[in-house]
N, C-alpha and C positions, 0 to 999 in steps of 0.2 A: 308215301315217301316216294324222293324221286332221285336219279341218279344223280342228280348236280349237290344230294344232301352226302351221299356215300361218297365218303375219302377213301382210297387203296389204304390207309395207314387203318382208320377208321374199321375199315373191314375187316382187316386183317387181324388187329385184335378180338373181335368176337369168335374167330377162331375158326377149323376148316368146314365142320358139318351145316355153319351155318351159311355159309358163302361159296360154295364148291361145287354150286349149279354150273351147266356148265350151256342143257339146250335141250328146247321143247319140242321143235319144226322140223318135217321130213318133206324133204326136197327130193323130189323125182317126176319124172314125166318123159312122153316121148321126145320132142321135139330137142334135134340140138345133145342128141346124147355123145358120148364118148366116140372117138371113129375107129376105135380098137373095141370094141364091146370086150368088159372086163368079168367072166366069170369066175365061176367059184365061189368058195365060202367070205363070208368076212368076217375077219378073226377082231373080235371087241376089244375097244381099248380099254384097258385097265383104268385110266381116271375119266371113268364116268360120272355127269353129274348129278347133283342131287337140284331138288324144285329149284325154279326160280320164284326166291324171293318179291319181286314186285312186278307181279304178271299185267299191271296194269300200265305201266310204263315199257318194259319189254316185251310186247304181245306174243311175234314171234319170233323167233330163231333159224338160224340154219342145224342140225342134223351133220354134221360129218360122214359119217360113215354113209350114209343113203344118199353122199351126191354124185347121182349119173347123170345129171342133165345142165349142160351150157350155156342154156336158157331157165333164168327162175319161174316157174309158172306165178302168177302174179296172189294165188292163194297158199302159198308158200314163199314167199320173198318178205325177208323179216320187217319186221313194224316195230317202232319208236313211235308212240305217242305222246307228248307232253301234258299237251290237256284235255280238253274235251274231243269228239270226236262229233265234228260237225255236220248236220243233214243239210245241202244242200242241192238244190235241182237245176235243169237246163233251163227252163222255162223264165227263172227270176236271177238267173245266175247273170252278174256284170263283171267287168273285170276295169275296173278304171285305174288310168295313167292320169297321175297329179303330180303338183307340188311345182319343182323350179320351170318349169316345159312351156314353149310357147302356145301348144296343139294340146289342152287336156282331152282326151278323149274315154269314152266309156263302152266298152265292146261285147257286145253275148258270144253266148260260144257259137253260134252260126257265121257271126262276123270272124272270130278264131280261124274257124274249121275252113273259113272260106280263100283263107289267107297259104301265102305257098306251104306248103309240106314237106317238112325235112325230118328225119329219124335220125338216130345211136344206140347204136347196144354200149352199156355204160355198166361198169360196175359200181354198184353204188356198196360202202360201208359205212357204218355208225361209227364216229371218231374215239367211242367208248370202248368201241370190239376189244376184246383179247385182253385190256387193261382191269377187268375185274376178275373174278374166279370163277363165275356164273355166268360170264357173257361171254361167249367165244363163234358165237353164230349170227353175227351182226351185218352180212354182209350177200349182195346177191347180186346175179344179173341179168338183166332184160333190154329190149329191143322198144327205145322209147320215141312217140312220135308226135309233132305240133309241129307250131309256126316258132322262127325264127324272134330270137327277142329283139335282137341289133336292130333288127329294119322296123319294129315298132317304137323303140326308143329315137331313133330316127327321125321318124313319122313326126313327135313328139315332141320335138326340138327342146333337147335342155338348154337350158340359157347358161350362162359363163358364170354364172356365180355356183352352179350347181354342180356338185364333187363324188358324192353319195348315192346311191338306190338301195331305197329300201324296200324288201318285198314282205307283204302282207298277208297274212294265213286269217282265216276264218277261226281257226278254234284259237281260246282264249282260257284261264284262270287267273286263280289268285296268287298275289305275288306279296311281301310284305319285304319294307326296303328299313335296314337298322334296326328293324326291332320298334317301327314305330306307326309305319304306313303302308294299309295293307292296301293293295290295289287289283282289279282285275285286270289285268294285262295278254292282248292281244301277240299270239304267237309274228314273229316278224324279225328276220334277218336281212342283212347288206351285204356290199359293196362295195366297192368303186364303179365307178361310171365306166372306165378303161375296163377293168373287169366283165362289167357289167353286158357289155359291147363285145365280148367273145363271140365268133363266130356259130359254135357249136352249142350256145345256152338258146334253150329253146323254154319252150309255154307249152307241156305236154298235155294229149290229152286220151291220150293212148298208150297200154301198157300191152307190152309183143300181140299187134294186133287187133287189141278191141277196147272199149272206155277204162279208163279209169275207175279199177274200183274203190270205192268207201276210205276204205281204211290206208288207200297210197294216193290219195288227194283230191277224188273227184270232184267237179270237174273238171280242175284245170291245176296245173304244179309249174312249178321251175325245177329242170332238170341241168344242172349245170356240172355238166360231165368234167372228173377228174378235181373236186372239189366233194367233202367231205359230206355224209348224208342230210346233216344238220342245215345244211346251206340251201337246198332242193326242197324249197319249203314247199309242201301243201296244202291242200285247200285257196290255193291263192285269189286272192280279191282286189289289191290293191300293188300298186306299184307307185311310188314315190321318190321325187329325185330334189334332193337335199342340198344345203350349203358346208353341212358339214357331217363328223362321221357322226353314227347313229351310236348310240349308248346304251338301247335295252336290254333287261335279261339276258337274253341268249346270246349277246357279244362283250358286253363289259363285266358279266357277274359268271355266268356258265357257258359253257365250252371255250374255256378259257385256259389253256397248258401254263402252269408256275414252275418252271427251273430256277435251279438256283445252279449257278457261275463262279467258275473258278476265272478270276481276270489279274492277273499279277498277285500280287498278295491282299486282294482282295477278294473278297466273298459277294456276291451280286443277288438279286432275284430278279427274273426273269419273266414278264407275262405278255402272254400272245394270243392271240383271238385262233380257234379252230380254222382253219378255211381249207388249204388242198390236201388230199391224198400223201401219204405215202407209202412209199414201196414195202409188201410185204407179202409175203406167205405163209401157207400152211399145210400139213399132211393131213389128206381125209378120211384116208381107211388102209387096211392091209388087206387084201386076198389073198388066198390059198386054191390054186386047183392041178391037180393031176403033181402033187409034193411040191412045187413053187410058187415061189410067194411072190407077191407085186405090192409096191405103195403107190395112192396115187393123193394127188392131190391140187392143190389150185396157184396160182402166183397173180399179185396185181398194183394197181396203183400207181403203175407205170409201162410204156411199152416193154415189154419183157424179150431179153437174150437170151436167158438160162433160168435154169433153176439147180443146185447141188443137195448134196441129201448125204446125212449122218448117221451115221447107226453105232449108239455108244460113242463111246469116243474115239471113232475110226476116224479116217481122213475123209472128206471130204468127196464126192461123186456126182457127176452128172447124171441129171436124169432127162428121158426125152420128153418135150416139147409133145401135144399129143393135138390140142382144139385150141386156137383162139391166136394160134401165134401170128403174130404182127398189128395185133388188134392195137388200136391207138390208147383205146380207153374201158376196154371188157378183160376179166381176165385170162388167163392160159392156164390150161388143164395140162398137167402133166404127170410121167409112172416112174416107176423105177423098179427093176428088176433085182429080187433078193434072194440071196443066197443063205438063208437063213439057220441059223442055230437053235435047237431048242433052249427055254429059259426064258427069262422076261429083258427086253430090250427100251430103246427110247430111242426115236426118229424125229429125226432134225433136220427141218430144211432151210432155205435161203436162199432167195431169188437175188438177181441182178436183171439191171436195164440195159436200155441201149445204150445209153451214156456212161456204161461204165460200174455206175454205182451198186453196191453191195447191199445188201438187205442187214441193219447193224444186230449184234447180240443183244442182249438183253442188257448187258454188263455196261456196254457202252455209254461214255457219260452224258451223252445226249437223253438218254433214256433214265439209266439210274438212279440222273441227280434228279428226274422230275417227282413234284409233289401232288400232283395230278396225275386224275387215270388215260384221262385223252390223248391220242396221237402214242398207245403204245404198237410197233409197227416191227417187235425186235423177233429172232426165232423162236418158232414154236415147236415146242418139242411136246411128245405123246410118249406114250409106253403101254408096250404089249406084249403080250405073255405065246412064246411059241412052244408047242407041245411037243 
């Protein structure tokens, strides 16, 4: 079973025990720890996960209570695997740029590494993260290094009729169309030529200063900062310029947000492909030291201007940004001092970006009227018991 085969409504009908799992991955590491180290006892969330029912798809995810590193180590970074894990090697590897271009090219990894090098620290999130009851850890932050995509596209020279750029991965699997035709489809995603030419898009061969691990796309992947994870194609082998919108499985059928909208007296359904990140935050953990409690968490999806925390049904109160403030694409860590009383409590966070946009509540029509679980960026509430 894949993520795309599980609608929110289907899962909820199965009952809480079947789908309540949340996370399996521990995130820890010495680099980029909180600026103010947080000591003390971690108070476990009451809403603990059950086992992940699709480990072949959701291979790893973040364990929020153990988050203490601003940069996520590669072996702890979340992994979604749609098809197989290709086995590629540097000796035989080639990246082809073809289609509607004046100068098709085939590049080795050495060719790519000899070009201008650029880095970006980017928090990547799966667009299904927190949309399913067992999946709330599909996010991580890494420093990616490679060569700019735009320069290569300029050198290839897109022809006038070329409007779309398709990124092909080496992974492939069976797909059935209309219960009639079963094919082996290669993973691919696309974006407009204008979007592909963004200066921060990179063809990446390093993650946190080392070669890409296999599960993260070795030897080369696309990193498109500000886009959901699915757009950041792994095991990249071909870039193709075409004269129409690409309509493969992961563009036209999967990773499509279906939403009901009221337009005057009429109800309509809209269908939009998952593309850019949405503003989001999450409480990570509660700690207690010397009788004092603190909540910490992260916010991402846009340049973060502030984070607020609400305890139970109380007022929103400002948190303190502690790491990553001013980052364009990387998450920001925050802390909140809490004068906690004994008993069970809820902890909710919401982020505000640099343009004044505030993270939506789950009952906002934009979220509440979705029929699919993609792009679920509403407030996240956790439960905790204070002794």
